[in-house]
PDB file of N, H, CA, C and O in Angstrom:
ATOM      1  N   MET A   1      17.072  -4.510   2.740  1.00  0.00           N
ATOM      2  CA  MET A   1      16.559  -3.597   1.744  1.00  0.00           C
ATOM      3  C   MET A   1      17.710  -3.020   0.998  1.00  0.00           C
ATOM      4  O   MET A   1      18.502  -2.272   1.570  1.00  0.00           O
ATOM      5  N   ALA A   2      17.830  -3.333  -0.238  1.00  0.00           N
ATOM      6  H   ALA A   2      17.186  -3.941  -0.703  1.00  0.00           H
ATOM      7  CA  ALA A   2      18.830  -2.829  -1.024  1.00  0.00           C
ATOM      8  C   ALA A   2      18.629  -1.438  -1.619  1.00  0.00           C
ATOM      9  O   ALA A   2      17.499  -0.950  -1.628  1.00  0.00           O
ATOM     10  N   ASP A   3      19.609  -0.822  -2.082  1.00  0.00           N
ATOM     11  H   ASP A   3      20.527  -1.218  -2.075  1.00  0.00           H
ATOM     12  CA  ASP A   3      19.468   0.550  -2.660  1.00  0.00           C
ATOM     13  C   ASP A   3      18.606   0.474  -3.910  1.00  0.00           C
ATOM     14  O   ASP A   3      18.812  -0.424  -4.727  1.00  0.00           O
ATOM     15  N   ASN A   4      17.671   1.357  -4.091  1.00  0.00           N
ATOM     16  H   ASN A   4      17.504   2.086  -3.428  1.00  0.00           H
ATOM     17  CA  ASN A   4      16.769   1.471  -5.306  1.00  0.00           C
ATOM     18  C   ASN A   4      15.896   0.321  -5.421  1.00  0.00           C
ATOM     19  O   ASN A   4      15.362   0.157  -6.518  1.00  0.00           O
ATOM     20  N   GLN A   5      15.642  -0.535  -4.460  1.00  0.00           N
ATOM     21  H   GLN A   5      16.076  -0.401  -3.569  1.00  0.00           H
ATOM     22  CA  GLN A   5      14.688  -1.565  -4.623  1.00  0.00           C
ATOM     23  C   GLN A   5      13.324  -0.958  -4.511  1.00  0.00           C
ATOM     24  O   GLN A   5      13.064  -0.083  -3.686  1.00  0.00           O
ATOM     25  N   GLN A   6      12.459  -1.447  -5.365  1.00  0.00           N
ATOM     26  H   GLN A   6      12.670  -2.158  -6.036  1.00  0.00           H
ATOM     27  CA  GLN A   6      11.052  -0.934  -5.473  1.00  0.00           C
ATOM     28  C   GLN A   6       9.998  -2.007  -5.299  1.00  0.00           C
ATOM     29  O   GLN A   6      10.263  -3.167  -5.615  1.00  0.00           O
ATOM     30  N   ILE A   7       8.859  -1.684  -4.830  1.00  0.00           N
ATOM     31  H   ILE A   7       8.644  -0.741  -4.574  1.00  0.00           H
ATOM     32  CA  ILE A   7       7.678  -2.534  -4.669  1.00  0.00           C
ATOM     33  C   ILE A   7       6.516  -1.987  -5.285  1.00  0.00           C
ATOM     34  O   ILE A   7       6.326  -0.772  -5.332  1.00  0.00           O
ATOM     35  N   LYS A   8       5.634  -2.931  -5.819  1.00  0.00           N
ATOM     36  H   LYS A   8       5.788  -3.919  -5.781  1.00  0.00           H
ATOM     37  CA  LYS A   8       4.377  -2.488  -6.501  1.00  0.00           C
ATOM     38  C   LYS A   8       3.309  -2.748  -5.406  1.00  0.00           C
ATOM     39  O   LYS A   8       3.298  -3.847  -4.852  1.00  0.00           O
ATOM     40  N   VAL A   9       2.431  -1.815  -5.075  1.00  0.00           N
ATOM     41  H   VAL A   9       2.440  -0.922  -5.526  1.00  0.00           H
ATOM     42  CA  VAL A   9       1.492  -2.002  -4.078  1.00  0.00           C
ATOM     43  C   VAL A   9       0.126  -1.768  -4.849  1.00  0.00           C
ATOM     44  O   VAL A   9      -0.124  -0.750  -5.495  1.00  0.00           O
ATOM     45  N   THR A  10      -0.739  -2.873  -4.690  1.00  0.00           N
ATOM     46  H   THR A  10      -0.536  -3.700  -4.166  1.00  0.00           H
ATOM     47  CA  THR A  10      -2.035  -2.886  -5.425  1.00  0.00           C
ATOM     48  C   THR A  10      -3.177  -2.986  -4.443  1.00  0.00           C
ATOM     49  O   THR A  10      -3.103  -3.800  -3.523  1.00  0.00           O
ATOM     50  N   LEU A  11      -4.200  -2.227  -4.583  1.00  0.00           N
ATOM     51  H   LEU A  11      -4.261  -1.566  -5.330  1.00  0.00           H
ATOM     52  CA  LEU A  11      -5.324  -2.224  -3.697  1.00  0.00           C
ATOM     53  C   LEU A  11      -6.320  -3.339  -4.263  1.00  0.00           C
ATOM     54  O   LEU A  11      -6.851  -3.193  -5.364  1.00  0.00           O
ATOM     55  N   VAL A  12      -6.532  -4.379  -3.516  1.00  0.00           N
ATOM     56  H   VAL A  12      -6.101  -4.497  -2.622  1.00  0.00           H
ATOM     57  CA  VAL A  12      -7.319  -5.525  -3.969  1.00  0.00           C
ATOM     58  C   VAL A  12      -8.732  -5.696  -3.202  1.00  0.00           C
ATOM     59  O   VAL A  12      -9.605  -6.491  -3.550  1.00  0.00           O
ATOM     60  N   LYS A  13      -8.802  -4.903  -2.207  1.00  0.00           N
ATOM     61  H   LYS A  13      -8.093  -4.257  -1.924  1.00  0.00           H
ATOM     62  CA  LYS A  13     -10.142  -5.045  -1.506  1.00  0.00           C
ATOM     63  C   LYS A  13     -10.629  -3.695  -1.099  1.00  0.00           C
ATOM     64  O   LYS A  13      -9.796  -2.836  -0.809  1.00  0.00           O
ATOM     65  N   SER A  14     -11.894  -3.436  -1.053  1.00  0.00           N
ATOM     66  H   SER A  14     -12.570  -4.134  -1.288  1.00  0.00           H
ATOM     67  CA  SER A  14     -12.462  -2.122  -0.803  1.00  0.00           C
ATOM     68  C   SER A  14     -12.196  -1.594   0.513  1.00  0.00           C
ATOM     69  O   SER A  14     -11.973  -2.364   1.447  1.00  0.00           O
ATOM     70  N   THR A  15     -12.201  -0.290   0.665  1.00  0.00           N
ATOM     71  H   THR A  15     -12.383   0.335  -0.095  1.00  0.00           H
ATOM     72  CA  THR A  15     -11.928   0.325   1.977  1.00  0.00           C
ATOM     73  C   THR A  15     -13.305   0.770   2.650  1.00  0.00           C
ATOM     74  O   THR A  15     -13.301   1.565   3.589  1.00  0.00           O
ATOM     75  N   ILE A  16     -14.408   0.260   2.167  1.00  0.00           N
ATOM     76  H   ILE A  16     -14.411  -0.386   1.404  1.00  0.00           H
ATOM     77  CA  ILE A  16     -15.657   0.565   2.661  1.00  0.00           C
ATOM     78  C   ILE A  16     -15.855   0.299   4.179  1.00  0.00           C
ATOM     79  O   ILE A  16     -16.395   1.134   4.904  1.00  0.00           O
ATOM     80  N   GLY A  17     -15.393  -0.906   4.635  1.00  0.00           N
ATOM     81  H   GLY A  17     -14.954  -1.584   4.045  1.00  0.00           H
ATOM     82  CA  GLY A  17     -15.619  -1.253   6.016  1.00  0.00           C
ATOM     83  C   GLY A  17     -14.416  -0.977   6.863  1.00  0.00           C
ATOM     84  O   GLY A  17     -14.327  -1.458   7.993  1.00  0.00           O
ATOM     85  N   SER A  18     -13.529  -0.245   6.367  1.00  0.00           N
ATOM     86  H   SER A  18     -13.601   0.146   5.450  1.00  0.00           H
ATOM     87  CA  SER A  18     -12.268   0.163   7.047  1.00  0.00           C
ATOM     88  C   SER A  18     -12.519   1.321   7.968  1.00  0.00           C
ATOM     89  O   SER A  18     -13.501   2.052   7.839  1.00  0.00           O
ATOM     90  N   THR A  19     -11.577   1.477   8.932  1.00  0.00           N
ATOM     91  H   THR A  19     -10.779   0.883   9.036  1.00  0.00           H
ATOM     92  CA  THR A  19     -11.554   2.591   9.823  1.00  0.00           C
ATOM     93  C   THR A  19     -11.112   3.841   9.113  1.00  0.00           C
ATOM     94  O   THR A  19     -10.439   3.731   8.088  1.00  0.00           O
ATOM     95  N   PRO A  20     -11.431   4.982   9.571  1.00  0.00           N
ATOM     96  CA  PRO A  20     -10.959   6.240   8.958  1.00  0.00           C
ATOM     97  C   PRO A  20      -9.332   6.258   8.905  1.00  0.00           C
ATOM     98  O   PRO A  20      -8.769   6.804   7.957  1.00  0.00           O
ATOM     99  N   TYR A  21      -8.661   5.698   9.863  1.00  0.00           N
ATOM    100  H   TYR A  21      -9.118   5.254  10.633  1.00  0.00           H
ATOM    101  CA  TYR A  21      -7.306   5.695   9.903  1.00  0.00           C
ATOM    102  C   TYR A  21      -6.757   4.816   8.732  1.00  0.00           C
ATOM    103  O   TYR A  21      -5.814   5.199   8.040  1.00  0.00           O
ATOM    104  N   GLN A  22      -7.381   3.640   8.545  1.00  0.00           N
ATOM    105  H   GLN A  22      -8.148   3.329   9.107  1.00  0.00           H
ATOM    106  CA  GLN A  22      -6.948   2.712   7.420  1.00  0.00           C
ATOM    107  C   GLN A  22      -7.216   3.382   6.116  1.00  0.00           C
ATOM    108  O   GLN A  22      -6.391   3.270   5.209  1.00  0.00           O
ATOM    109  N   LYS A  23      -8.308   4.069   5.957  1.00  0.00           N
ATOM    110  H   LYS A  23      -8.978   4.160   6.694  1.00  0.00           H
ATOM    111  CA  LYS A  23      -8.655   4.743   4.677  1.00  0.00           C
ATOM    112  C   LYS A  23      -7.622   5.868   4.391  1.00  0.00           C
ATOM    113  O   LYS A  23      -7.329   6.125   3.223  1.00  0.00           O
ATOM    114  N   SER A  24      -7.066   6.543   5.423  1.00  0.00           N
ATOM    115  H   SER A  24      -7.304   6.334   6.372  1.00  0.00           H
ATOM    116  CA  SER A  24      -6.106   7.594   5.203  1.00  0.00           C
ATOM    117  C   SER A  24      -4.751   7.028   4.879  1.00  0.00           C
ATOM    118  O   SER A  24      -3.975   7.703   4.203  1.00  0.00           O
ATOM    119  N   VAL A  25      -4.388   5.743   5.347  1.00  0.00           N
ATOM    120  H   VAL A  25      -5.019   5.195   5.896  1.00  0.00           H
ATOM    121  CA  VAL A  25      -3.157   5.187   5.002  1.00  0.00           C
ATOM    122  C   VAL A  25      -3.227   4.702   3.627  1.00  0.00           C
ATOM    123  O   VAL A  25      -2.233   4.824   2.911  1.00  0.00           O
ATOM    124  N   VAL A  26      -4.335   4.146   3.165  1.00  0.00           N
ATOM    125  H   VAL A  26      -5.143   4.048   3.746  1.00  0.00           H
ATOM    126  CA  VAL A  26      -4.430   3.806   1.698  1.00  0.00           C
ATOM    127  C   VAL A  26      -4.344   4.984   0.772  1.00  0.00           C
ATOM    128  O   VAL A  26      -3.734   4.908  -0.294  1.00  0.00           O
ATOM    129  N   ALA A  27      -4.951   6.072   1.175  1.00  0.00           N
ATOM    130  H   ALA A  27      -5.446   6.134   2.041  1.00  0.00           H
ATOM    131  CA  ALA A  27      -4.864   7.357   0.423  1.00  0.00           C
ATOM    132  C   ALA A  27      -3.483   7.785   0.371  1.00  0.00           C
ATOM    133  O   ALA A  27      -3.006   8.194  -0.687  1.00  0.00           O
ATOM    134  N   ALA A  28      -2.745   7.714   1.537  1.00  0.00           N
ATOM    135  H   ALA A  28      -3.133   7.382   2.396  1.00  0.00           H
ATOM    136  CA  ALA A  28      -1.331   8.206   1.602  1.00  0.00           C
ATOM    137  C   ALA A  28      -0.448   7.332   0.698  1.00  0.00           C
ATOM    138  O   ALA A  28       0.553   7.821   0.174  1.00  0.00           O
ATOM    139  N   LEU A  29      -0.780   6.116   0.514  1.00  0.00           N
ATOM    140  H   LEU A  29      -1.593   5.720   0.939  1.00  0.00           H
ATOM    141  CA  LEU A  29       0.003   5.245  -0.437  1.00  0.00           C
ATOM    142  C   LEU A  29      -0.308   5.521  -1.892  1.00  0.00           C
ATOM    143  O   LEU A  29       0.314   4.957  -2.792  1.00  0.00           O
ATOM    144  N   GLY A  30      -1.318   6.434  -2.123  1.00  0.00           N
ATOM    145  H   GLY A  30      -1.823   6.892  -1.392  1.00  0.00           H
ATOM    146  CA  GLY A  30      -1.656   6.895  -3.464  1.00  0.00           C
ATOM    147  C   GLY A  30      -2.720   5.942  -4.207  1.00  0.00           C
ATOM    148  O   GLY A  30      -2.839   5.948  -5.433  1.00  0.00           O
ATOM    149  N   LEU A  31      -3.443   5.163  -3.397  1.00  0.00           N
ATOM    150  H   LEU A  31      -3.346   5.159  -2.401  1.00  0.00           H
ATOM    151  CA  LEU A  31      -4.279   4.238  -4.062  1.00  0.00           C
ATOM    152  C   LEU A  31      -5.776   4.712  -3.825  1.00  0.00           C
ATOM    153  O   LEU A  31      -6.176   5.066  -2.716  1.00  0.00           O
ATOM    154  N   LYS A  32      -6.514   4.688  -4.891  1.00  0.00           N
ATOM    155  H   LYS A  32      -6.189   4.400  -5.792  1.00  0.00           H
ATOM    156  CA  LYS A  32      -7.908   5.126  -4.927  1.00  0.00           C
ATOM    157  C   LYS A  32      -8.954   4.171  -5.160  1.00  0.00           C
ATOM    158  O   LYS A  32      -9.913   4.079  -4.392  1.00  0.00           O
ATOM    159  N   LYS A  33      -8.820   3.468  -6.164  1.00  0.00           N
ATOM    160  H   LYS A  33      -8.041   3.542  -6.787  1.00  0.00           H
ATOM    161  CA  LYS A  33      -9.845   2.509  -6.642  1.00  0.00           C
ATOM    162  C   LYS A  33      -9.166   1.067  -6.499  1.00  0.00           C
ATOM    163  O   LYS A  33      -7.946   0.922  -6.420  1.00  0.00           O
ATOM    164  N   ILE A  34     -10.079   0.030  -6.476  1.00  0.00           N
ATOM    165  H   ILE A  34     -11.070   0.149  -6.541  1.00  0.00           H
ATOM    166  CA  ILE A  34      -9.725  -1.348  -6.470  1.00  0.00           C
ATOM    167  C   ILE A  34      -8.942  -1.591  -7.745  1.00  0.00           C
ATOM    168  O   ILE A  34      -9.312  -1.098  -8.811  1.00  0.00           O
ATOM    169  N   ARG A  35      -7.873  -2.341  -7.639  1.00  0.00           N
ATOM    170  H   ARG A  35      -7.572  -2.740  -6.773  1.00  0.00           H
ATOM    171  CA  ARG A  35      -6.922  -2.640  -8.763  1.00  0.00           C
ATOM    172  C   ARG A  35      -6.003  -1.457  -9.172  1.00  0.00           C
ATOM    173  O   ARG A  35      -5.262  -1.578 -10.148  1.00  0.00           O
ATOM    174  N   SER A  36      -6.037  -0.395  -8.492  1.00  0.00           N
ATOM    175  H   SER A  36      -6.638  -0.297  -7.700  1.00  0.00           H
ATOM    176  CA  SER A  36      -5.072   0.760  -8.706  1.00  0.00           C
ATOM    177  C   SER A  36      -3.807   0.292  -7.990  1.00  0.00           C
ATOM    178  O   SER A  36      -3.834  -0.421  -6.987  1.00  0.00           O
ATOM    179  N   PHE A  37      -2.637   0.769  -8.609  1.00  0.00           N
ATOM    180  H   PHE A  37      -2.616   1.349  -9.424  1.00  0.00           H
ATOM    181  CA  PHE A  37      -1.381   0.391  -8.101  1.00  0.00           C
ATOM    182  C   PHE A  37      -0.466   1.530  -8.064  1.00  0.00           C
ATOM    183  O   PHE A  37      -0.688   2.468  -8.830  1.00  0.00           O
ATOM    184  N   LYS A  38       0.609   1.571  -7.214  1.00  0.00           N
ATOM    185  H   LYS A  38       0.790   0.809  -6.592  1.00  0.00           H
ATOM    186  CA  LYS A  38       1.658   2.539  -7.233  1.00  0.00           C
ATOM    187  C   LYS A  38       2.908   1.748  -6.990  1.00  0.00           C
ATOM    188  O   LYS A  38       2.911   0.721  -6.312  1.00  0.00           O
ATOM    189  N   ILE A  39       4.034   2.287  -7.599  1.00  0.00           N
ATOM    190  H   ILE A  39       4.031   3.122  -8.149  1.00  0.00           H
ATOM    191  CA  ILE A  39       5.310   1.722  -7.289  1.00  0.00           C
ATOM    192  C   ILE A  39       6.114   2.659  -6.326  1.00  0.00           C
ATOM    193  O   ILE A  39       6.348   3.841  -6.581  1.00  0.00           O
ATOM    194  N   HIS A  40       6.489   2.044  -5.260  1.00  0.00           N
ATOM    195  H   HIS A  40       6.299   1.084  -5.053  1.00  0.00           H
ATOM    196  CA  HIS A  40       7.143   2.946  -4.230  1.00  0.00           C
ATOM    197  C   HIS A  40       8.616   2.368  -3.931  1.00  0.00           C
ATOM    198  O   HIS A  40       8.866   1.184  -4.157  1.00  0.00           O
ATOM    199  N   ASN A  41       9.520   3.195  -3.446  1.00  0.00           N
ATOM    200  H   ASN A  41       9.318   4.157  -3.262  1.00  0.00           H
ATOM    201  CA  ASN A  41      10.814   2.711  -2.980  1.00  0.00           C
ATOM    202  C   ASN A  41      10.500   1.926  -1.722  1.00  0.00           C
ATOM    203  O   ASN A  41       9.662   2.314  -0.909  1.00  0.00           O
ATOM    204  N   ASP A  42      11.223   0.771  -1.585  1.00  0.00           N
ATOM    205  H   ASP A  42      11.904   0.456  -2.246  1.00  0.00           H
ATOM    206  CA  ASP A  42      11.139  -0.075  -0.473  1.00  0.00           C
ATOM    207  C   ASP A  42      11.936   0.445   0.807  1.00  0.00           C
ATOM    208  O   ASP A  42      13.142   0.238   0.944  1.00  0.00           O
ATOM    209  N   ASN A  43      11.171   1.124   1.713  1.00  0.00           N
ATOM    210  H   ASN A  43      10.192   1.292   1.601  1.00  0.00           H
ATOM    211  CA  ASN A  43      11.843   1.656   2.864  1.00  0.00           C
ATOM    212  C   ASN A  43      11.056   1.425   4.166  1.00  0.00           C
ATOM    213  O   ASN A  43       9.947   0.907   4.040  1.00  0.00           O
ATOM    214  N   ALA A  44      11.436   1.704   5.260  1.00  0.00           N
ATOM    215  H   ALA A  44      12.338   2.124   5.363  1.00  0.00           H
ATOM    216  CA  ALA A  44      10.811   1.455   6.531  1.00  0.00           C
ATOM    217  C   ALA A  44       9.476   2.187   6.620  1.00  0.00           C
ATOM    218  O   ALA A  44       8.518   1.625   7.153  1.00  0.00           O
ATOM    219  N   CYS A  45       9.382   3.321   6.159  1.00  0.00           N
ATOM    220  H   CYS A  45      10.159   3.777   5.727  1.00  0.00           H
ATOM    221  CA  CYS A  45       8.082   4.043   6.240  1.00  0.00           C
ATOM    222  C   CYS A  45       7.008   3.403   5.440  1.00  0.00           C
ATOM    223  O   CYS A  45       5.874   3.252   5.894  1.00  0.00           O
ATOM    224  N   ILE A  46       7.366   3.022   4.232  1.00  0.00           N
ATOM    225  H   ILE A  46       8.287   3.144   3.863  1.00  0.00           H
ATOM    226  CA  ILE A  46       6.425   2.366   3.324  1.00  0.00           C
ATOM    227  C   ILE A  46       5.940   0.978   3.916  1.00  0.00           C
ATOM    228  O   ILE A  46       4.764   0.614   3.924  1.00  0.00           O
ATOM    229  N   GLN A  47       6.965   0.287   4.386  1.00  0.00           N
ATOM    230  H   GLN A  47       7.920   0.582   4.379  1.00  0.00           H
ATOM    231  CA  GLN A  47       6.683  -1.043   5.032  1.00  0.00           C
ATOM    232  C   GLN A  47       5.711  -0.893   6.177  1.00  0.00           C
ATOM    233  O   GLN A  47       4.793  -1.708   6.273  1.00  0.00           O
ATOM    234  N   GLY A  48       5.841   0.087   7.052  1.00  0.00           N
ATOM    235  H   GLY A  48       6.586   0.749   6.974  1.00  0.00           H
ATOM    236  CA  GLY A  48       5.016   0.302   8.123  1.00  0.00           C
ATOM    237  C   GLY A  48       3.606   0.548   7.754  1.00  0.00           C
ATOM    238  O   GLY A  48       2.678   0.075   8.410  1.00  0.00           O
ATOM    239  N   MET A  49       3.429   1.339   6.629  1.00  0.00           N
ATOM    240  H   MET A  49       4.183   1.723   6.096  1.00  0.00           H
ATOM    241  CA  MET A  49       2.070   1.677   6.134  1.00  0.00           C
ATOM    242  C   MET A  49       1.402   0.413   5.541  1.00  0.00           C
ATOM    243  O   MET A  49       0.201   0.187   5.689  1.00  0.00           O
ATOM    244  N   ILE A  50       2.287  -0.439   4.828  1.00  0.00           N
ATOM    245  H   ILE A  50       3.263  -0.255   4.707  1.00  0.00           H
ATOM    246  CA  ILE A  50       1.738  -1.610   4.199  1.00  0.00           C
ATOM    247  C   ILE A  50       1.271  -2.558   5.331  1.00  0.00           C
ATOM    248  O   ILE A  50       0.222  -3.190   5.210  1.00  0.00           O
ATOM    249  N   LYS A  51       2.052  -2.656   6.429  1.00  0.00           N
ATOM    250  H   LYS A  51       2.904  -2.142   6.527  1.00  0.00           H
ATOM    251  CA  LYS A  51       1.746  -3.531   7.513  1.00  0.00           C
ATOM    252  C   LYS A  51       0.303  -3.144   8.097  1.00  0.00           C
ATOM    253  O   LYS A  51      -0.506  -4.016   8.412  1.00  0.00           O
ATOM    254  N   LYS A  52       0.065  -1.890   8.207  1.00  0.00           N
ATOM    255  H   LYS A  52       0.722  -1.182   7.951  1.00  0.00           H
ATOM    256  CA  LYS A  52      -1.189  -1.419   8.869  1.00  0.00           C
ATOM    257  C   LYS A  52      -2.422  -1.924   7.954  1.00  0.00           C
ATOM    258  O   LYS A  52      -3.459  -2.295   8.503  1.00  0.00           O
ATOM    259  N   VAL A  53      -2.305  -1.929   6.710  1.00  0.00           N
ATOM    260  H   VAL A  53      -1.462  -1.627   6.264  1.00  0.00           H
ATOM    261  CA  VAL A  53      -3.414  -2.231   5.833  1.00  0.00           C
ATOM    262  C   VAL A  53      -3.206  -3.402   4.929  1.00  0.00           C
ATOM    263  O   VAL A  53      -3.735  -3.443   3.818  1.00  0.00           O
ATOM    264  N   SER A  54      -2.380  -4.433   5.430  1.00  0.00           N
ATOM    265  H   SER A  54      -1.950  -4.399   6.332  1.00  0.00           H
ATOM    266  CA  SER A  54      -1.919  -5.485   4.531  1.00  0.00           C
ATOM    267  C   SER A  54      -3.050  -6.381   4.125  1.00  0.00           C
ATOM    268  O   SER A  54      -2.906  -7.084   3.124  1.00  0.00           O
ATOM    269  N   HIS A  55      -4.179  -6.417   4.826  1.00  0.00           N
ATOM    270  H   HIS A  55      -4.296  -5.846   5.638  1.00  0.00           H
ATOM    271  CA  HIS A  55      -5.376  -7.203   4.467  1.00  0.00           C
ATOM    272  C   HIS A  55      -6.059  -6.643   3.264  1.00  0.00           C
ATOM    273  O   HIS A  55      -6.911  -7.326   2.695  1.00  0.00           O
ATOM    274  N   LEU A  56      -5.736  -5.399   2.816  1.00  0.00           N
ATOM    275  H   LEU A  56      -5.044  -4.844   3.278  1.00  0.00           H
ATOM    276  CA  LEU A  56      -6.394  -4.775   1.697  1.00  0.00           C
ATOM    277  C   LEU A  56      -5.494  -4.732   0.492  1.00  0.00           C
ATOM    278  O   LEU A  56      -5.946  -4.357  -0.590  1.00  0.00           O
ATOM    279  N   LEU A  57      -4.249  -5.100   0.632  1.00  0.00           N
ATOM    280  H   LEU A  57      -3.882  -5.405   1.511  1.00  0.00           H
ATOM    281  CA  LEU A  57      -3.221  -4.928  -0.432  1.00  0.00           C
ATOM    282  C   LEU A  57      -2.581  -6.200  -0.922  1.00  0.00           C
ATOM    283  O   LEU A  57      -2.627  -7.255  -0.288  1.00  0.00           O
ATOM    284  N   LYS A  58      -1.933  -6.033  -2.174  1.00  0.00           N
ATOM    285  H   LYS A  58      -1.896  -5.176  -2.688  1.00  0.00           H
ATOM    286  CA  LYS A  58      -1.092  -7.097  -2.658  1.00  0.00           C
ATOM    287  C   LYS A  58       0.210  -6.388  -2.983  1.00  0.00           C
ATOM    288  O   LYS A  58       0.241  -5.341  -3.629  1.00  0.00           O
ATOM    289  N   VAL A  59       1.280  -7.004  -2.506  1.00  0.00           N
ATOM    290  H   VAL A  59       1.254  -7.854  -1.981  1.00  0.00           H
ATOM    291  CA  VAL A  59       2.612  -6.343  -2.617  1.00  0.00           C
ATOM    292  C   VAL A  59       3.549  -7.241  -3.478  1.00  0.00           C
ATOM    293  O   VAL A  59       3.673  -8.433  -3.199  1.00  0.00           O
ATOM    294  N   GLU A  60       4.183  -6.695  -4.484  1.00  0.00           N
ATOM    295  H   GLU A  60       4.082  -5.726  -4.711  1.00  0.00           H
ATOM    296  CA  GLU A  60       5.140  -7.467  -5.328  1.00  0.00           C
ATOM    297  C   GLU A  60       6.448  -6.648  -5.443  1.00  0.00           C
ATOM    298  O   GLU A  60       6.434  -5.420  -5.356  1.00  0.00           O
ATOM    299  N   LYS A  61       7.544  -7.341  -5.636  1.00  0.00           N
ATOM    300  H   LYS A  61       7.555  -8.339  -5.707  1.00  0.00           H
ATOM    301  CA  LYS A  61       8.769  -6.684  -5.901  1.00  0.00           C
ATOM    302  C   LYS A  61       8.831  -6.414  -7.301  1.00  0.00           C
ATOM    303  O   LYS A  61       8.361  -7.228  -8.096  1.00  0.00           O
ATOM    304  N   VAL A  62       9.391  -5.297  -7.703  1.00  0.00           N
ATOM    305  H   VAL A  62       9.772  -4.635  -7.058  1.00  0.00           H
ATOM    306  CA  VAL A  62       9.543  -4.903  -9.060  1.00  0.00           C
ATOM    307  C   VAL A  62      10.932  -5.115  -9.592  1.00  0.00           C
ATOM    308  O   VAL A  62      11.200  -4.815 -10.756  1.00  0.00           O
TER     309      VAL A  62
END
């Protein structure tokens, strides 16, 4: 992970069938509706959150 590297995280699947923990992780990433996205700095904390809900997200490098 280089300095100032960023990733774009997009919610592509609904959280309706997800556990409350997974819903809170998606909310902590700043995602609310399907096709909403946020740009985050690529660090270990964000990578861990993405790994927990990877089946709901699409991740791209910016």
